[in-house]
C-alpha positions, 0 to 999 in steps of 0.5 A: 298434680301437673296439667296433662291436658285439656278437653273442650266440649264443642257446642256452647263452649267453642262453637256458638251453635246451640241457636243453630242446633235448636233452629234446625231440630225445630225444622226437622221435627215440625213436619211430624207434628212436634213443636220444640220450644226453646225453653224445653230445648235448653232445660231439658234436651241441650245435653244430649247428642241427636240420638238422645234428643230425638228419642227424648222429645219422642217420649215426652210428646207420646211419639212412637218413633221408629228406628227407620225414622230416627235414622232419617231424622238424624240424616236430615238434621246433620245435613241442613246443620251443615248447610247453615253452618257454612254460610257464617262464622260459628266460633265464639269470640276468642275461641280460636286464640284459647285453642291456640293458647292451651295447644302450645302448652299441653295436648288438647282434645274434644269431647262432644255430643255433636256429629263428627262431621259438624266438629270437623268441618267448623274446626277445618274452616277455622283453621284449627283442626291440626290443634286437637289430638283427639276427637270424641263425637256422638256414636263414639262411646256406648253412652253420651253425656251426662254419662262419663263415657265421652271424657273417659275416652278422650282421656284414654286417647289424650294420655299417650300424647301427654305422656310423650309431651311431659318432662316431668310425669311419673305415672298416670295417677299424677296426671291432671286433665281439665274439661271445659264445659258450658252445661250442667250435663256436661259438668256431670259428665266431666266430674264423673270421669275424674276431671277437673272442670271449668264452666263457661257461662255462654249457654247458662248463667254462671250460678247454674254451673257452680258444680264446676271447680271454676267458672268464667264468663267466656272462653276468652277468660281462660288463661293457661296459668289459671288452668295449671293452678286448677290442677295444683289445688286440692279438689276438696277446696275448689267448690 
């Protein structure tokens, strides 16, 4: 199948923001008597969006979280994260070059559990906004990852762009979209949506990403030809 488009996760793939998210979650939760351990965040909560994180932490902590408090937590967390993100470079080395490489060949999008303002602010700061044809962010789908909903929606938005850019496409069934992920929850989401998936070992060691069809050490190791070959291979032989 020909490569039709590429869909990036954001936190942990393009943006080195997971440590920053953890820091802000800790700051926001501390006044409520909740101590969020780093191991718990990376092993239990990282795959969720903000709503999912706060609800899961509350449930695990035996804390009755009201909708009013949830809304306030999300607001304060978002504002604090934006303030800290503006103070320094957040993209992984090579991320911007990878975006440019792939966008020069096929339409690209983002499917993420991050808030849209966070994504847009970091892309704008890096001068990358115009490369992305679509962004699916927290709250844009009924369910977040590991549900397939974010990737399904991203494909829906990207498919018309892929059709317009292709000179060889015959039908939708022949389209191959590739996801780039850094977590087991994201990989699960991408595979459930029917995408080929490349795992990037930024956040977790490569052996924990073996559910993906291919794994690379960093975002800078992703080359266009390798992504194309992933679509050309028999999926049953990739893992």
